[in-house]
C-alpha positions, 0 to 999 in steps of 0.5 A: 471783838473781831478776833473772837468773831473770826475764831467763832466763824472758823468753828462753825463751818456749815450753813443753816437753813431754818425750818421754822420762822426765825427772827434774827437778833442782829437785824430784828428781821425775819430770816429769809435765807440760809444762815451762814457761819459769818452770820453766827459769828456776827450774832455772837458779838453784835447788839441785840435789836430787841425793839425791831425783833418785837415789832417783827414778832408782832407782825408775824402773830405767832402762837409761841416764841422760843428763845434759843440762847444761853439764858431766858432774859429775852423771853422775860422781856418779850412776856412784858412787851406782849401782854394783850392778845393779837388780832387772832386772840392769842398771847404767845407762849414764851419758852426759853431753851436754857436758863441762866444757871444751866 
């Protein structure tokens, strides 16, 4: 796993500064700083902290969730977790960027 993480790190050379709110699967927390190549390498090999992500998302009260990844599995799970409107009266729309067969 470490070898794959190192190889990925070598391929991703730039930092990424989010321009929208991101919830990170590695920590389940909101991204507060630039995302380094080391973070992205770690993200590829780490466990998804889904419960923590959902708790953070509930606090943020978004209107929309965008799953950035190779499938729509987390979007489907999120839709099952968030079934009632938040205190702003909104049930977030969940949109995957890709589906498993694409």
